[in-house]
VOBA-1610 file (N, C-alpha, C; in pm, whole numbers, padded with zeros to 5 digits, always signed):
BEGIN
Met+10112+10358+09818Met+10172+10223+09832Met+10163+10182+09980Asp+10109+10065+10004Asp+10102+10020+10143Asp+10239+09968+10186Gln+10294+10030+10291Gln+10427+09994+10334Gln+10440+10016+10484Leu+10545+09956+10540Leu+10573+09968+10681Leu+10724+09982+10696Thr+10767+10077+10780Thr+10908+10092+10810Thr+10934+10046+10953Leu+11023+09951+10968Leu+11064+09899+11098Leu+11185+09978+11146His+11195+09998+11278His+11307+10070+11336His+11362+09992+11456Ala+11493+09986+11467Ala+11556+09924+11583Ala+11703+09966+11588Asp+11745+10016+11702Asp+11887+10045+11724Asp+11944+10138+11618Gly+11861+10233+11571Gly+11909+10330+11475Gly+11907+10286+11330Ile+11872+10161+11302Ile+11863+10116+11163Ile+11715+10103+11127Ser+11688+10097+10996Ser+11551+10089+10951Ser+11538+09997+10831Ala+11421+09939+10817Ala+11389+09852+10702Ala+11247+09881+10660Thr+11225+09902+10531Thr+11092+09930+10479Thr+11047+09814+10390Ile+10925+09768+10415Ile+10865+09655+10344Ile+10734+09703+10282Val+10705+09660+10161Val+10578+09693+10095Val+10493+09568+10080Gly+10362+09590+10070Gly+10271+09478+10053Gly+10283+09411+09917Gln+10318+09488+09814Gln+10333+09432+09681Gln+10455+09341+09678Gly+10434+09213+09667Gly+10543+09117+09664Gly+10607+09091+09799Ala+10553+09150+09907Ala+10615+09141+10040Ala+10763+09174+10031Glu+10793+09280+09957Glu+10930+09309+09918Glu+10998+09410+10014Leu+11119+09377+10052Leu+11205+09472+10122Leu+11252+09577+10020Val+11227+09706+10049Val+11261+09811+09952Val+11361+09911+10005Ser+11394+09903+10134Ser+11495+09992+10189Ser+11556+09928+10313Leu+11687+09945+10328Leu+11757+09899+10448Leu+11869+09999+10475Arg+11853+10074+10585Arg+11951+10178+10618Arg+12023+10141+10748Asp+12154+10165+10749Asp+12232+10135+10868Asp+12225+10251+10968Gly+12298+10240+11078Gly+12291+10338+11184Gly+12339+10476+11143Asp+12415+10486+11035Asp+12459+10614+10983Asp+12363+10670+10879Gly+12255+10599+10854Gly+12157+10645+10755Gly+12192+10607+10613Thr+12296+10527+10593Thr+12337+10487+10458Thr+12240+10383+10402Glu+12188+10409+10283Glu+12101+10312+10215Glu+12188+10201+10158Leu+12160+10078+10199Leu+12238+09963+10155Leu+12172+09887+10041Leu+12042+09905+10023Leu+11967+09828+09924Leu+11956+09907+09794Trp+11970+09838+09685Trp+11952+09895+09551Trp+11812+09954+09540Gln+11802+10075+09485Gln+11675+10147+09483Gln+11600+10137+09350Ala+11610+10021+09287Ala+11525+09987+09171Ala+11536+10090+09060Gly+11660+10121+09023Gly+11683+10214+08913Gly+11658+10150+08778Pro+11686+10223+08669Pro+11656+10172+08535Pro+11723+10039+08501Ala+11840+10012+08559Ala+11912+09888+08526Ala+11834+09765+08569Trp+11752+09778+08676Trp+11672+09665+08725Trp+11567+09721+08819Arg+11442+09698+08791Arg+11333+09766+08859Arg+11283+09696+08984Arg+11369+09620+09049Arg+11331+09554+09173Arg+11436+09580+09280His+11398+09548+09404His+11488+09567+09519His+11533+09434+09578Ser+11434+09354+09618Ser+11462+09226+09687Ser+11342+09133+09669Pro+11315+09090+09546Pro+11195+09011+09522Pro+11203+08872+09586Val+11084+08820+09619Val+11071+08683+09670Val+11046+08592+09551Leu+11126+08487+09541Leu+11113+08392+09429Leu+11031+08274+09476Phe+10909+08260+09421Phe+10818+08151+09460Phe+10708+08143+09355Pro+10668+08022+09316Pro+10706+07890+09365Pro+10820+07825+09284Ile+10890+07906+09203Ile+11008+07855+09135Ile+11123+07951+09154Val+11243+07901+09136Val+11364+07980+09130Val+11420+07965+08990Gly+11444+08077+08922Gly+11493+08068+08786Gly+11380+08040+08687Arg+11415+07978+08577Arg+11318+07952+08470Arg+11284+07804+08461Leu+11167+07777+08409Leu+11129+07644+08362Leu+11144+07643+08210Lys+11174+07529+08155Lys+11189+07519+08009Lys+11058+07557+07942Gly+11068+07650+07849Gly+10950+07697+07779Gly+10855+07776+07866Asp+10899+07814+07988Asp+10812+07883+08085Asp+10683+07805+08109Gln+10699+07671+08117Gln+10583+07585+08134Gln+10603+07491+08253Leu+10503+07486+08339Leu+10500+07391+08451Leu+10415+07272+08411Arg+10472+07153+08421Arg+10400+07032+08382Arg+10358+06954+08508His+10227+06923+08513His+10174+06849+08628His+10060+06761+08583Arg+10081+06630+08595Arg+09978+06530+08567Arg+09913+06550+08430Gly+09998+06568+08330Gly+09949+06578+08193Gly+09900+06715+08152Gln+09900+06810+08245Gln+09857+06946+08213Gln+09977+07039+08209Ile+09963+07147+08133Ile+10069+07248+08120Ile+10015+07380+08173Tyr+10093+07443+08261Tyr+10055+07570+08321Tyr+10163+07674+08291Pro+10126+07795+08246Pro+10228+07897+08219Pro+10289+07947+08349Met+10421+07954+08352Met+10493+08000+08473Met+10617+08075+08430Thr+10618+08205+08452Thr+10731+08287+08410Thr+10844+08279+08513Gln+10959+08331+08475Gln+11081+08324+08556Gln+11056+08370+08699His+11106+08294+08794His+11101+08324+08938His+10959+08320+08998Gly+10860+08283+08920Gly+10727+08267+08976Gly+10650+08397+08993Phe+10532+08384+09057Phe+10438+08495+09062Phe+10434+08572+09193Ala+10496+08520+09299Ala+10481+08584+09430Ala+10531+08728+09429Arg+10636+08755+09356Arg+10695+08889+09355Arg+10602+08993+09294Asp+10501+08947+09218Asp+10408+09038+09153Asp+10268+09036+09215Arg+10253+08971+09328Arg+10123+08964+09394Arg+10124+09049+09520Arg+10007+09101+09552Arg+09993+09178+09676Arg+09969+09082+09792Phe+10052+09089+09894Phe+10038+09008+10014Phe+09946+09081+10113Ala+09884+09004+10201Ala+09805+09061+10310Ala+09893+09079+10433Trp+09872+09187+10505Trp+09945+09210+10629Trp+09882+09128+10740Ala+09957+09037+10797Ala+09907+08955+10907Ala+09950+09011+11042Glu+10060+09087+11044Glu+10111+09143+11168Glu+10194+09267+11134Gln+10176+09371+11215Gln+10256+09492+11203Gln+10294+09540+11341Arg+10424+09543+11371Arg+10476+09593+11498Arg+10591+09688+11469Pro+10639+09761+11568Pro+10747+09857+11542Pro+10874+09793+11486Thr+10902+09670+11527Thr+11026+09605+11484Thr+11004+09478+11402Ala+10879+09442+11371Ala+10855+09317+11301Ala+10722+09323+11225Cys+10713+09242+11122Cys+10587+09229+11048Cys+10582+09093+10980Thr+10460+09053+10946Thr+10439+08930+10871Thr+10338+08957+10760Leu+10368+08906+10642Leu+10278+08919+10527Leu+10247+08780+10474Val+10127+08762+10418Val+10078+08629+10380Val+10020+08632+10239Leu+10051+08529+10163Leu+09991+08505+10032Leu+09934+08364+10032Thr+09809+08350+09988Thr+09747+08217+09977Thr+09701+08196+09834Asp+09680+08069+09800Asp+09635+08038+09665Asp+09495+08095+09641Asp+09467+08124+09515Asp+09336+08173+09474Asp+09314+08130+09329Pro+09200+08163+09271Pro+09176+08117+09132Pro+09284+08163+09035Glu+09342+08281+09055Glu+09446+08329+08964Glu+09574+08248+08980Thr+09619+08224+09103Thr+09743+08146+09119Thr+09726+08005+09065Arg+09606+07950+09078Arg+09585+07810+09034Arg+09587+07795+08883Thr+09575+07906+08808Thr+09591+07897+08661Thr+09739+07878+08624His+09829+07907+08717His+09972+07890+08693His+10031+07777+08776Tyr+09968+07749+08888Tyr+10028+07661+08988Tyr+09913+07591+09061Pro+09879+07468+09020Pro+09755+07405+09064Pro+09763+07342+09203Phe+09806+07421+09301Phe+09827+07369+09435Phe+09774+07467+09539Ala+09734+07412+09653Ala+09692+07493+09766Ala+09813+07520+09855Phe+09831+07646+09895Phe+09946+07682+09976Phe+09915+07806+10058Arg+09999+07827+10159Arg+10002+07953+10234Arg+10148+07990+10252Leu+10186+08105+10200Leu+10323+08154+10211Leu+10325+08273+10305Ala+10394+08260+10418Ala+10407+08369+10514Ala+10552+08417+10515Ile+10570+08547+10505Ile+10703+08607+10506Ile+10713+08702+10624Gly+10809+08676+10711Gly+10827+08757+10831Gly+10957+08834+10826Tyr+10951+08959+10869Tyr+11069+09044+10883Tyr+11080+09086+11028Glu+11200+09078+11084Glu+11223+09123+11221Glu+11355+09197+11229Leu+11348+09320+11275Leu+11467+09403+11288Leu+11516+09397+11431Lys+11644+09363+11443Lys+11712+09359+11574Lys+11836+09446+11566Pro+11903+09469+11677Pro+12025+09549+11670Pro+12124+09496+11565Arg+12148+09577+11466Arg+12249+09549+11362Arg+12216+09430+11273Gln+12090+09388+11267Gln+12057+09281+11172Gln+11907+09279+11140Leu+11878+09234+11018Leu+11741+09209+10975Leu+11726+09061+10951Gly+11628+08999+11016Gly+11597+08858+10994Gly+11475+08844+10905Val+11482+08750+10812Val+11371+08724+10718Val+11338+08575+10723Thr+11210+08543+10740Thr+11167+08405+10749Thr+11062+08376+10643Phe+11080+08264+10574Phe+10981+08214+10478Phe+10917+08089+10537Glu+10785+08087+10546Glu+10714+07967+10589Glu+10615+07926+10482Ile+10636+07808+10425Ile+10548+07754+10322Ile+10466+07641+10384Ala+10334+07656+10382Ala+10245+07554+10438Ala+10164+07491+10326Asn+10152+07360+10331Asn+10068+07286+10237Asn+09928+07277+10296Thr+09835+07352+10237Thr+09696+07352+10285Thr+09606+07263+10201Gly+09668+07185+10111Gly+09591+07099+10023Gly+09597+06953+10064Lys+09556+06867+09973Lys+09545+06723+10001Lys+09644+06641+09922Gln+09733+06705+09848Gln+09838+06635+09772Gln+09972+06699+09807Pro+10082+06626+09787Pro+10212+06686+09814Pro+10231+06816+09737Leu+10295+06912+09801Leu+10316+07045+09743Leu+10460+07055+09694Pro+10481+07057+09562Pro+10616+07080+09510Pro+10642+07231+09499Ala+10754+07275+09550Ala+10781+07419+09550Ala+10930+07445+09560Ser+10967+07562+09512Ser+11098+07620+09539Ser+11077+07760+09592Ile+11178+07811+09661Ile+11171+07948+09711Ile+11311+08005+09719Gly+11321+08135+09697Gly+11452+08198+09703Gly+11442+08344+09742Ala+11550+08393+09801Ala+11566+08535+09831Ala+11650+08598+09720His+11629+08728+09698His+11697+08795+09586His+11733+08940+09624Pro+11790+08962+09744Pro+11822+09101+09782Pro+11936+09158+09698Ala+11915+09281+09651Ala+12015+09351+09571Ala+12075+09463+09657Phe+12204+09456+09680Phe+12273+09556+09759Phe+12348+09653+09667Asn+12358+09776+09712Asn+12434+09872+09633Asn+12577+09822+09616Trp+12631+09845+09497Trp+12768+09805+09465Trp+12831+09916+09383Pro+12913+09997+09443Pro+12972+09985+09577Pro+12876+10032+09687Leu+12903+09988+09808Leu+12828+10035+09925Leu+12870+10175+09965Leu+12996+10206+09941Leu+13051+10339+09970Leu+13085+10401+09834Ser+13020+10511+09802Ser+13021+10561+09664Ser+13162+10596+09613Glu+13253+10635+09704Glu+13384+10676+09655Glu+13477+10556+09628Leu+13435+10437+09664Leu+13519+10320+09638Leu+13486+10259+09503Pro+13587+10202+09434Pro+13559+10131+09310Pro+13491+09998+09337Lys+13417+09949+09240Lys+13348+09820+09256Lys+13448+09708+09283Glu+13566+09718+09221Glu+13667+09612+09235Glu+13727+09604+09374Ala+13700+09703+09459Ala+13748+09697+09597Ala+13670+09595+09680Tyr+13555+09553+09629Tyr+13468+09465+09707Tyr+13496+09317+09680Arg+13465+09238+09781Arg+13483+09093+09770Arg+13378+09025+09855Leu+13356+08899+09825Leu+13275+08812+09910Leu+13369+08715+09980Thr+13356+08707+10112Thr+13438+08613+10190Thr+13346+08511+10253Phe+13365+08385+10215Phe+13279+08276+10261Phe+13328+08222+10394Ala+13234+08167+10470Ala+13269+08112+10601Ala+13359+07990+10590Asp+13344+07913+10482Asp+13421+07791+10463Asp+13481+07788+10323Asn+13575+07698+10302Asn+13628+07679+10169Asn+13519+07630+10074Glu+13522+07678+09951Glu+13421+07641+09851Glu+13489+07586+09725Pro+13542+07463+09734Pro+13619+07410+09621Pro+13534+07355+09506Ala+13405+07333+09531Ala+13321+07267+09429Ala+13305+07357+09305Pro+13289+07296+09189Pro+13263+07375+09068Pro+13134+07456+09083Ile+13124+07561+09003Ile+13002+07642+09000Ile+12918+07601+08879Arg+12794+07651+08874Arg+12707+07628+08760Arg+12676+07761+08694Arg+12645+07752+08565Arg+12611+07871+08488Arg+12481+07846+08409Leu+12428+07956+08355Leu+12300+07951+08283Leu+12320+07987+08136Lys+12229+07937+08054Lys+12216+07984+07916Lys+12068+08005+07889Asp+12033+08126+07850Asp+11892+08163+07829Asp+11808+08129+07953Gly+11868+08146+08069Gly+11797+08125+08194Gly+11788+07981+08241Leu+11842+07887+08164Leu+11837+07746+08200Leu+11977+07696+08237Leu+11980+07592+08320Leu+12106+07546+08379Leu+12186+07464+08278Leu+12309+07508+08253Leu+12397+07431+08164Leu+12442+07302+08232Pro+12463+07195+08155Pro+12497+07066+08217Pro+12638+07059+08273Ala+12733+07131+08214Ala+12872+07116+08253Ala+12908+07215+08363Pro+12956+07167+08479Pro+13006+07258+08582Pro+13130+07331+08533Gln+13160+07444+08599Gln+13278+07521+08564Gln+13366+07539+08688Pro+13496+07557+08670Pro+13584+07577+08785Pro+13540+07697+08867Thr+13548+07686+08997Thr+13506+07796+09082Thr+13602+07915+09074Pro+13549+08038+09072Pro+13637+08155+09079Pro+13671+08192+09225Ile+13624+08114+09322Ile+13648+08142+09463Ile+13786+08086+09501Glu+13870+08171+09555Glu+14005+08128+09597Glu+14025+08164+09744Asp+14066+08064+09822Asp+14091+08088+09965Asp+13971+08155+10032Arg+13854+08103+10005Arg+13728+08151+10061Arg+13685+08288+10010Thr+13759+08344+09914Thr+13733+08480+09869Thr+13693+08482+09721Leu+13586+08555+09693Leu+13544+08579+09555Leu+13568+08727+09526Ala+13666+08755+09440Ala+13692+08891+09398Ala+13580+08935+09304Leu+13526+09053+09327Leu+13412+09099+09249Leu+13455+09194+09138Ser+13400+09170+09022Ser+13422+09258+08906Ser+13303+09244+08814Glu+13280+09342+08730Glu+13166+09334+08638Glu+13178+09215+08543Ser+13302+09182+08503Ser+13321+09073+08407Ser+13281+08938+08464Leu+13277+08927+08596Leu+13236+08801+08660Leu+13097+08760+08615Phe+13014+08857+08576Phe+12875+08829+08544Phe+12846+08836+08394Asp+12953+08830+08313Asp+12933+08829+08167Asp+12848+08710+08125Asp+12860+08598+08197Asp+12782+08479+08165Asp+12668+08460+08266Asp+12613+08572+08312Asp+12499+08570+08404Asp+12543+08529+08545Ala+12453+08469+08620Ala+12476+08444+08762Ala+12588+08342+08786Val+12655+08358+08899Val+12744+08256+08952Val+12663+08174+09052Ile+12651+08044+09027Ile+12561+07959+09107Ile+12644+07854+09180Leu+12632+07854+09313Leu+12688+07748+09396Leu+12575+07651+09426Asp+12577+07535+09359Asp+12468+07440+09382Asp+12498+07343+09495Lys+12620+07351+09549Lys+12657+07268+09666Lys+12743+07351+09762Pro+12693+07465+09808Pro+12776+07547+09897Pro+12797+07480+10032Val+12919+07491+10081Val+12951+07442+10215Val+12912+07546+10319Ser+12937+07673+10285Ser+12915+07782+10378Ser+12766+07807+10403Lys+12737+07861+10520Lys+12604+07910+10553Lys+12606+08061+10575Ser+12718+08124+10541Ser+12726+08269+10553Ser+12835+08322+10462Val+12824+08453+10428Val+12922+08518+10344Val+12925+08667+10382Arg+13043+08726+10374Arg+13059+08867+10408Arg+13088+08947+10281Tyr+13017+09057+10264Tyr+13031+09147+10148Tyr+13091+09278+10201Ala+13214+09306+10163Ala+13284+09421+10221Ala+13402+09460+10133Ala+13457+09578+10166Ala+13570+09630+10088Ala+13689+09667+10174Gly+13686+09639+10304Gly+13796+09678+10390Gly+13771+09807+10464Arg+13679+09891+10414Arg+13633+10006+10489Arg+13491+10040+10445Gly+13423+10111+10532Gly+13284+10147+10504Gly+13187+10037+10544Pro+13062+10047+10499Pro+12960+09949+10537Pro+13000+09807+10493Ala+12962+09711+10574Ala+12983+09568+10542Ala+12853+09494+10570Ile+12830+09388+10494Ile+12708+09308+10507Ile+12747+09162+10527Asp+12688+09102+10629Asp+12704+08958+10652Asp+12571+08891+10626Met+12568+08807+10521Met+12449+08730+10488Met+12465+08588+10543Ser+12365+08541+10618Ser+12366+08402+10665Ser+12230+08343+10641Trp+12223+08209+10629Trp+12097+08145+10589Trp+12086+08006+10649Gln+11960+07963+10660Gln+11926+07829+10710Gln+11815+07771+10624Gly+11833+07645+10584Gly+11729+07576+10509Gly+11740+07586+10359Phe+11830+07670+10311Phe+11850+07687+10166Phe+11966+07597+10121Asn+11953+07543+10001Asn+12052+07448+09950Asn+12149+07507+09849Glu+12110+07616+09784Glu+12192+07675+09679Glu+12215+07824+09709Leu+12311+07881+09639Leu+12338+08023+09651Leu+12366+08081+09513Gly+12292+08186+09479Gly+12317+08259+09355Gly+12381+08393+09384Ile+12474+08433+09300Ile+12537+08566+09308Ile+12523+08629+09170Trp+12463+08748+09168Trp+12427+08804+09037Trp+12437+08954+09034Ser+12483+09004+08921Ser+12462+09143+08883Ser+12432+09141+08734Lys+12374+09245+08686Lys+12329+09245+08547Lys+12450+09242+08452Pro+12453+09147+08360Pro+12563+09145+08263Pro+12575+09280+08191Gly+12700+09323+08172Gly+12723+09452+08112Gly+12745+09562+08213Gly+12719+09530+08341Gly+12748+09625+08447Gly+12624+09695+08502Ala+12610+09694+08632Ala+12502+09765+08701Ala+12547+09789+08845Pro+12496+09895+08910Pro+12546+09930+09044Pro+12479+09853+09157Phe+12463+09724+09141Phe+12408+09641+09249Phe+12468+09502+09243Leu+12464+09434+09358Leu+12509+09296+09370Leu+12401+09219+09446Cys+12356+09108+09390Cys+12255+09024+09454Cys+12322+08903+09517Ile+12290+08878+09644Ile+12336+08760+09716Ile+12211+08682+09752Glu+12192+08561+09693Glu+12061+08499+09687Glu+12060+08355+09742Pro+12021+08334+09866Pro+12000+08196+09913Pro+11876+08138+09845Trp+11890+08017+09793Trp+11783+07952+09720Trp+11757+07812+09775His+11632+07768+09766His+11599+07625+09771His+11533+07594+09639Gly+11616+07559+09544Gly+11569+07537+09408Gly+11663+07604+09311Ile+11645+07574+09184Ile+11739+07620+09083Ile+11666+07616+08950Ala+11718+07689+08852Ala+11658+07685+08718Ala+11658+07543+08662Ser+11564+07516+08574Ser+11560+07383+08511Ser+11687+07356+08433Pro+11740+07235+08444Pro+11848+07197+08352Pro+11800+07215+08208Ile+11892+07251+08121Ile+11855+07288+07985Ile+11786+07174+07910Asp+11810+07049+07956Asp+11749+06934+07888Asp+11633+06873+07968Phe+11585+06942+08074Phe+11477+06886+08157Phe+11343+06943+08112Asp+11251+06853+08086Asp+11117+06893+08041Asp+11011+06803+08103Gly+11038+06758+08226Gly+10950+06658+08288Gly+10850+06717+08386Glu+10797+06630+08471Glu+10701+06671+08572Glu+10765+06770+08670Phe+10689+06871+08707Phe+10741+06972+08798Phe+10789+06910+08929Ala+10716+06813+08979Ala+10753+06750+09107Ala+10885+06674+09098Asp+10929+06642+08975Asp+11055+06569+08956Asp+11171+06662+08923Lys+11145+06791+08915Lys+11249+06887+08878Lys+11359+06891+08985Pro+11486+06891+08946Pro+11594+06899+09045Pro+11580+07023+09133Gly+11602+07004+09263Gly+11598+07113+09357Gly+11464+07140+09422Ile+11360+07071+09378Ile+11224+07093+09432Ile+11213+07034+09573Met+11145+07106+09661Met+11106+07048+09790Met+10964+06995+09776Leu+10934+06886+09843Leu+10800+06829+09845Leu+10749+06836+09988Ile+10640+06911+10007Ile+10582+06933+10140Ile+10453+06853+10147Glu+10445+06767+10245Glu+10327+06680+10259Glu+10206+06761+10307Pro+10085+06710+10281Pro+09966+06781+10329Pro+09971+06807+10478Ala+09923+06925+10517Ala+09918+06969+10657Ala+10058+06990+10717Ser+10161+06991+10632Ser+10298+07016+10678Ser+10346+07152+10629Arg+10461+07193+10680Arg+10515+07321+10641Arg+10667+07313+10637Arg+10726+07409+10570Arg+10872+07420+10563Arg+10910+07564+10599Val+11008+07579+10685Val+11053+07711+10728Val+11199+07730+10690Leu+11227+07840+10623Leu+11362+07877+10582Leu+11385+08022+10625Ser+11511+08058+10648Ser+11536+08194+10696Ser+11674+08242+10651Tyr+11686+08375+10650Tyr+11818+08435+10628Tyr+11827+08564+10709Arg+11950+08605+10733Arg+11976+08727+10811Arg+12072+08816+10733Ile+12047+08946+10743Ile+12136+09046+10688Ile+12197+09121+10805Gly+12325+09095+10833Gly+12394+09162+10942Gly+12464+09288+10892Leu+12454+09396+10969Leu+12511+09524+10929Leu+12627+09562+11020Ser+12736+09602+10962Ser+12849+09649+11041Ser+12928+09748+10957Arg+13038+09799+11013Arg+13127+09889+10940Arg+13271+09849+10962Glu+13349+09862+10857Glu+13492+09836+10867Glu+13564+09970+10876Pro+13678+09977+10947Pro+13748+10105+10969Pro+13779+10178+10838
//
């Protein structure tokens, strides 16, 4: 497997060429923070592109044509090219080719950069339109962290603490598509108490988050601070029925509304990138410890 491990300030991050996926993140004590793709879910931190979530019927509609497009898009299953490899940073690139155009009839260049700094990993997504028509796209991060982070703690000891109050209703999915009716938020006083039952109805989706950061911690042991720029939505997910991971997912885009079957460029949450233009989004994973 082609991979690179970055090192900085005693922490490490391992990235593979397949899907440009982060597959390991260890803190200064050597604790693995990232889910190791066990039987419950065979991924670590996939990149969601050029869609987030599902399209109705797994079909992308563009100018009278229908293109097959499975959940979360194809980038996570494609091998990226290494554009840069350094001790603390790397960049991987995916461009359109005849295979991608059978699913997504657009010219693009997707560059994913990882940079390890003291106590944090920065991840950058750059989407460039290399074609002659507007590029409709969505992109999302999907890192899965161990839950619990400290094995002797119960899962219920953990919580998410948002930077700001989040009074807006949340959204939910049915069969991977967005339900029309919002639901009352389970976030109280900036805090989301975590339990397996929270995910009985799949992901918790903030489609209008105020915060640009959230802390995942239990009061002692490893803690993770996720912050993001350029993303409009946030998904929080663990596998219904219980699994030992928690996904904190900044998104620019969202699953199709359950009643939407229109042009891909008109889908809610889509960004439109003009020819010869680009869009840059980023997130950071900050590592610390609580007493």
